Structures are given as C-alpha cells and as structure tokens.
C-alpha atoms as one frame of an Amber mdcrd trajectory, in Angstrom:
protein
  -0.741  -4.026 108.166  -1.582  -6.424 105.348  -4.723  -4.793 104.713  -2.714
  -1.738 104.346  -0.077  -3.885 101.812  -3.331  -5.301 100.081  -4.626  -1.469
  99.398  -0.742  -0.328  98.457  -0.037  -2.744  96.309  -3.881  -3.264  94.766
  -3.505   0.896  93.959   0.165   0.536  92.452  -1.084  -2.234  90.466  -4.354
  -0.329  89.562  -2.394   2.676  88.648   0.452   1.217  86.735  -2.419  -0.900
  84.580  -4.212   2.781  84.537  -1.056   4.095  82.791  -0.273   1.158  80.573
  -3.480   1.884  79.292  -3.584   4.705  78.649   0.190   4.527  76.639  -1.366
   2.600  74.445  -4.155   4.918  73.888  -2.338   7.909  73.123   0.183   6.002
  70.450  -0.993   6.693  67.436  -2.930   3.975  65.389  -0.276   3.457  62.071
  -1.916   5.019  59.088  -3.414   3.348  55.987  -0.798   2.913  53.175  -1.221
   5.784  51.206  -2.662   4.539  47.390  -0.262   4.001  44.740   0.326   7.006
  42.665  -2.194   7.275  38.891  -0.459   6.861  35.842   0.242   9.813  33.945
  -2.191  10.614  31.896  -1.289   9.352  28.091   0.810  11.750  25.746  -0.954
  12.919  22.531   1.128  11.325  19.503   2.603  13.227  17.542   2.215  14.562
  14.899   5.096  15.793  12.610   4.062  18.304   9.779   4.477  15.725   7.203
   7.140  16.564   4.724   6.508  18.438   0.443   6.886  14.553  -0.868   4.592
  13.127   1.392   2.160  15.104   1.024   2.097  15.048  -3.028   1.583  11.591
  -2.776  -1.752  12.051  -0.612  -3.021  14.502  -3.216  -1.831  12.508  -6.537
  -3.631   9.702  -4.246  -7.232  11.568  -3.605  -6.803  12.471  -7.717  -6.825
   9.105  -8.443  -9.856   8.687  -6.195 -11.649  10.890  -7.905 -11.184   9.468
 -11.294 -12.323   5.255  -9.719 -15.572   7.341  -8.334 -16.180   8.589 -11.830
 -15.792   5.623 -13.342 -17.618   3.641 -11.133 -20.239   6.440 -11.007 -20.436
   6.020 -15.362 -20.940   2.354 -14.549 -23.942   2.402 -11.691 -25.127   5.783
 -11.668 -28.122   5.630 -13.830 -29.013   2.628 -12.050 -29.639   5.002  -8.227
 -26.435   2.070  -7.126 -23.640   4.587  -6.028 -23.932   8.029  -3.796 -21.274
   9.681  -3.228 -21.549  10.424   0.800 -22.821  14.101   1.596 -19.261  13.753
   4.247 -16.778  13.924   1.228 -18.018  17.470   0.342 -18.267  18.819  -3.107
 -15.979  16.475  -5.442 -16.351  19.110  -7.650 -14.170  21.090  -5.761 -12.341
  19.168  -5.241 -11.438  18.248  -8.521 -10.835  22.292  -8.431  -8.439  22.825
  -6.014  -6.364  19.949  -7.177  -6.027  21.370 -10.643  -5.020  24.111  -8.834
  -2.466  22.769  -7.146  -0.950  20.839  -9.461  -0.597  23.590 -12.175   1.275
  25.388  -9.142   3.857  22.674  -9.710   3.237  21.172  -5.793   4.426  24.340
  -4.350   2.492  26.223  -2.759   2.876  23.950   0.511   0.215  25.621   2.457
  -2.416  24.803   0.180  -1.499  21.497   0.230  -1.529  21.253   3.869  -5.015
  22.440   3.584  -6.437  19.809   1.188  -4.954  16.690   2.499  -6.480  17.559
   5.806  -9.551  17.343   3.994 -12.398  14.131   4.332 -11.611  11.564   2.318
 -13.790   9.928  -0.448 -16.812   8.396   0.736 -19.735   6.460  -1.497 -22.532
   3.777  -0.884 -23.506   1.726  -3.000 -27.278  -0.077  -2.707 -26.813  -3.038
  -3.989 -29.592  -6.177  -4.557 -27.763  -9.468  -5.199 -28.857 -12.970  -5.445
 -28.170 -16.455  -3.886 -26.357 -17.489  -7.586 -27.098 -21.349  -5.534 -30.254
 -21.181  -6.644 -33.613 -22.168  -4.330 -32.107 -23.869  -1.290 -33.681 -27.119
   1.328 -36.691 -24.529   2.833 -37.775 -24.256  -0.468 -36.387 -20.701  -0.883
 -34.394 -18.352  -3.126 -32.977 -16.045  -1.025 -32.243 -12.771  -2.357 -29.799
  -9.661  -0.003 -31.031  -5.553  -0.392 -27.783  -4.177   1.351 -25.714  -1.075
   1.752 -22.196  -1.093   0.873 -20.718   1.798   2.532 -17.045   2.473   1.128
 -14.108   5.065   2.602 -11.129   5.369   0.848  -8.035   5.990   3.153  -5.131
   8.977   1.674  -2.721   6.643   1.118  -5.652   4.344  -0.489  -4.681   2.124
  -3.076  -2.094   0.212  -1.420  -1.341  -3.385   0.126  -1.381  -1.231   3.521
  -4.223   1.356   3.304  -7.339  -1.372   1.821 -10.911   0.262   1.009 -12.453
   0.702   4.777 -16.381  -1.270   3.605 -19.192  -1.666   5.627 -22.807  -3.307
   5.375 -25.996  -1.705   6.387 -28.834  -2.220   6.839 -28.834  -5.878   5.299
 -32.460  -7.254   4.825 -32.682 -10.915   2.893 -35.426 -12.225   2.130 -37.126
 -15.231  -0.241 -37.420 -13.949  -3.248 -40.668 -16.319  -3.885 -42.682 -14.702
  -1.697 -41.984 -11.548  -1.892 -45.251 -10.872  -3.949 -47.393 -12.593  -1.616
 -49.383 -10.357   0.029 -49.989 -11.855   3.905 -46.358 -11.930   3.857 -44.543
  -9.286   6.295 -40.832  -9.351   4.925 -38.117  -9.635   7.666 -34.646 -11.053
   7.005 -34.504 -14.581   7.214 -30.638 -14.527   7.238 -27.776 -12.819   7.924
 -23.834 -12.955   6.568 -21.498 -13.669   8.690 -19.725 -10.030   8.200 -16.327
 -10.258   9.180 -15.178 -13.663   7.215 -17.297 -11.830   4.318 -14.772  -8.177
   4.637 -11.751 -10.410   5.501 -12.765 -12.568   2.541 -13.604  -9.064   0.121
  -9.796  -7.903   1.183  -8.441 -10.876   0.589  -9.336 -11.361  -3.076  -8.569
  -7.680  -4.162  -5.711  -6.858  -2.167  -3.743  -8.229  -5.193  -5.199  -5.131
  -7.355  -4.101  -2.936  -4.026  -0.632  -3.570  -3.878  -0.372  -2.874  -7.356
  -2.024   0.930  -6.302  -5.019   0.113  -8.753  -8.183   0.866  -8.940 -10.096
  -1.964  -7.229 -13.613  -1.407  -5.521 -15.530  -2.422  -8.927 -13.887  -5.911
  -8.894 -14.378  -6.439  -5.123 -17.893  -5.752  -6.207 -19.132  -7.239  -9.462
 -16.378  -9.970  -9.315 -16.520 -11.035  -5.237 -19.167  -9.755  -3.481 -21.831
 -10.326  -5.863 -21.116 -13.746  -7.051 -19.560 -14.919  -3.772 -21.647 -12.647
  -0.462 -23.751 -16.471   0.654 -21.194 -18.355   0.762 -21.292 -16.311   3.702
 -24.562 -16.224   4.543 -26.397 -18.727   7.290 -29.642 -19.054   7.785 -31.703
 -17.429  11.102 -32.977 -19.996  13.931 -36.560 -18.740  12.728 -36.609 -19.992
   9.980
C-alpha cells in the first residue's frame, strides 16, 4: 500500500510539474518594445514670392555690382589680375536685361523675377602679395601668389550682406630663392585664412554698411598691406 501511495503521489507530482511546465511554455514571452517613431522629415523652407519692391531692390543692387566690376576691370584688367567667372554669365546680356527692366519702369514683374533668379556676379583676382615686413629671421623674403575668389550676394553691399571671399591656390615662397635653378618651389608658409577673412570683412564693414563698393578697399588697402600679419611658417622650414 505504501508503495502504491508513493507511486500515486509521484505520478500526481509529475503530472502537476508537467502541467506547470506546459503552462510556462505556452505563456507568450513579452515582446520587445516597438522602435520609437521616426522623426518627421524636415519641411522645406517656405519661399514666398518676392514683392515688387524687393525685386526692384535686388535688381538695383545687381546694377551696382556691374558698375563695381567695370571699375575693377579698369584697374586690374590690363594686368590679368581680374577675371569674371563664367558662372556669372555674359555680363553684357545682364546689362541689356537691366536696361529692358528699367525701361519698362519696373512694371514687368515676370521679367524681374526671371532676372533675380539668375546667378550672382562673381570674379577671381590672381594676386601677388609681398611681405612688406622685409627679410624674416630665416633670411627669407616671402611672397604669396594666390587667387582671390569673390561672390557678390544679391543684397550686397549692406551690413548684413558682405562679399563672399575665398582664397584659392595659395603659394608662399621665398622671393630670394625663386631664381635658383636647384630649388624646387613649394609653399613654405600659410595664411590663417579664417582669421584673415574675418579681418578683411571687419575692415570693410563700414563701407558695406554705407552700401558703397568695398572690394577695391578690401584688396588694395587691407589684403595687400596686411595679409602677412596672418601668416605662419610651415614646421619643416
């Protein structure tokens, strides 16, 4: 009897355990939390059509850009130190469009919209800049050759719309060593370009705020005279 009771108890216990295990197995596992929803795509900035007065202001500024370019060409054009970028289009065509718009008394709004959607005026100025400080502690007389790229924003000149300037292909060499046959020319110094750019824009901010042309002042008065104040020798020199 004892053996039978033990067997029955064992069977009952086993059955209970099996049922519990089956219940555990059948119980669904908690699912992983869903991923957070993707952030909404940024909406495109609104581009409300410009009012006629705004269009006229941009057109009048563009005409001032052409006048400034013409003045710079008269100063630097013969020396090959001034070239209008191809991206600006044919400036003669731009001038003809301006005359057509002004001749209509700024009444052809569609023509005005088409005009202001054109590319900004940009140009490059290959420059040679000598270090006016003279011979340095290494016995070198530095000279920089670079290309200054200038783009005139639609509302230039104004305090909040200075010219966009970039320095391209900067090469600073020793003027005293340039004529030696066994010297391979390489740039031995560099400009702190961001600091130089900030300085140039700061020095011409007053002219821009007065809505007058400022590129000649930027180049002739400040860049030519002060560029080497923002230069450093390369470590290998």
